[in-house]
N, C-alpha and C positions, 0 to 999 in steps of 0.2 A: 504493500500499500504506499502511495507517494507520500513524504512527509510535506505537510503545507508549510508557506512561509508565512513571516510576520507581515503586518501590513505597510509597514515600513520598506518592505524589501520591492517595492514597485512591481509587482509581477515577475518576478525572477522566475527562470524555468524550474519547473518541479524539483525537488529533491530525490534522486533515485540513485538506488545502488547499480553497480555494474549489470548484474544481471536484469534487473527491472528495466535499465535502458534499452537492453536489447530485444526484450518482450514487450517492449511497448509499442510496438507496430511503427507503420509508415517508414520503413528503412529505405524504400527506393526514393523517398524525399529527403527524408534525415541524413542518410550517408552522403549524398552529393553536396548537401547544403554544408555538412561539415567539413568535407575537402576543400570546397571552393572558398569556405570561410576563412580556412587556416593559411590556405595557400595564399590568399588575398592579403591577410593579415600580416604575412612575412613579406611581400611585395610594397605593402603601404609603409611598412616600418624603414624600408631602404628607402622609399621615394622621400620619406621625412628627413632622413641622414643626408641624401644627395642635395636636398634644398640648400645645406650650408646656413641655414638660419636657425639652427636648433633643433636636435631630435626628441622623440619621445622619451619620457622618463626611464623607461625601462632600458631605450635605447642608450640613454646618456650612462646609465650604470653599465650596460654591455660594454660600451667603449672604454670606461673605466676598467673594468676587468680586462679586456682585452689588450689595453696598454700593459697594466701591471703583470699579467700573465703571459704576455706574448702571443697569443693565439688570435684567430680570426675573429671577427664582430659573429658571425654564425655560430662558431663552438662556444664562444662566451655566453651568446644568448641562450643556448642548450643547457651549459653548466649553471647559469642561474635557475633556469627554470626546475633542474633537478634538486639544488640547493633550498629553494624556497617551499619545495613540499613539504619540510618539516615543519613550517609554519601553520600547516593544514591540521596538525595533531591537536592542538589545543581548541581549534573553532570546528573541530569533527567533520571537516568538507569531505564529500565522497568523490574518488577518482572513476573516471572510465574511460571508455575508447577516446574520447576527445582530449583528454588529459594525456595518454599516451602520444597520440598522432600530433599535438601540439609540440611536445618535446621533440619530436621527429621531424615535424615538416617546418616549422616557423622559422627557424634558423638558417636552412637550407633553401628555403623561399627567399629570403633576405639575400642571401650569398648569391643565388641565381640571377636576381633581380637586378644586382650590382654591375653583372656583366653585359647586360643588355640595355641599361636605363640610360639614355642620353644625357650628358653632363648638363647643369644648370649653369650656362655661361652668361646668364643675364638676369638682372633683378626680376623682370615680369616673369621668367622661368622658374626663379627660386621661389616665389610667391605662389605660383600656380601647383608646385610641387608640395609647398608647405601646406595651402589650404586644401589642396584635392588629396593630399596626404591625410589630414586631420579628418576629413569626413571619411575617406575610405577607410582608413584604419578603426574608427567608431563602428561604420556599416559592418565591415568583417567581423568585427569583434564580435558584435552583436549577432551576426549571422552563426558564426558557429556555436555561440553560446545557446542560441534559439534551436538548434537542432537537439538540444536535449541528451548529449551524449557526456557530459560532465564538463567542467572548467578546466582550461588550462592550468599550470601551476599558478600563474601570476594572477590570472582572473580568480582563480579560486579564492586568493586571500580576500578579494573585493566581495565575491559571492557571499563567503563565509562569516564575513563582518557585517554585512548587510543583514543577513539571517539573524545572527547574534544579537547584534545591538538594534535592530527596527530602524537603523537611519536610511535615507533615501541613498540610491546610488550616486547620485551627484555628489554628495558630501564625501561618503566614503572614498570613492574613487579619486576625488581631488586630494583628501589629505594623504592617500597613498603615493598619488603621481609626484606630489611636492616632495615628501620624505624619500622616495626612490632618486628622483633628479638631484636632490641635494647630496646624496650618498655617492652618486655616479660624478657628479663634479668634484667631489672631493678627491675621488681617486684617480681624476685625471680626464674624466668624460668633458665632451663638449655641451656646455650650457649657453643658449642664446634666447633672442627673442621667440623665436619658435617655440622653444621648449615650454616657455611660460603659457603662451597660447595653448598648446597642447595640454598642459596640466590642468589650465582651467575648463577647456571645453570638452574634453573626453568625457567626464563623467556625465555632464547634462547630454550630450550627445548618444552616447551608450543608452542612457535611460530612455532616450526618446525612440531610437531604433529597436531596442530589445522586445517590447510588448508587440511590436509591428510585424517581426519575423520570427517569432517563437513557434515553432511547429505545435499544434494544438493535438493533445493525445487523448485516446478514449478513456474515459475514468475507468479507473480499476479498483 
């Protein structure tokens, strides 16, 4: 039986265990949505990096870890994803297929996008990458979450805290974004005006998109 969310969750996807996620039906719709969401998420991350105006908060942290550890941005992204899973323990967030594929796909999609994305060689292109990337990142984030296969490691902190505290997505996500961006900057990540825009807009945008793309499941 799915565990319902508190009112402050703003219609988060159902809290389902791994078996419930697979038995919930509509796999022909949900699986493609999950894959498109995760690949689009990784591509959007790199679009924001290439804007040169400041990357997303988690990417700032990945850049910092990449610089300190001497590894690629994609590998740093995956390493952070595995590490933050430990934060799920006290908030009792449930993993799923989306959790596993998030670790496997997002970082590699970001690296692949870097190979084909044209450079932002003028301010108009930089701004297009920034604002297009913010919208795309928020949409694809909501898209994969709405497939109801569980959260990725980073988003699991958000969904878990929303359920535990009852606070709106916009508030919880913004606090997380600010703390993560600050940590990444201290490690040597690139912090710019775009980072501020992303940190302040991601929460409201995800909160807007998520109810609209979440796949409805039959009552169990």
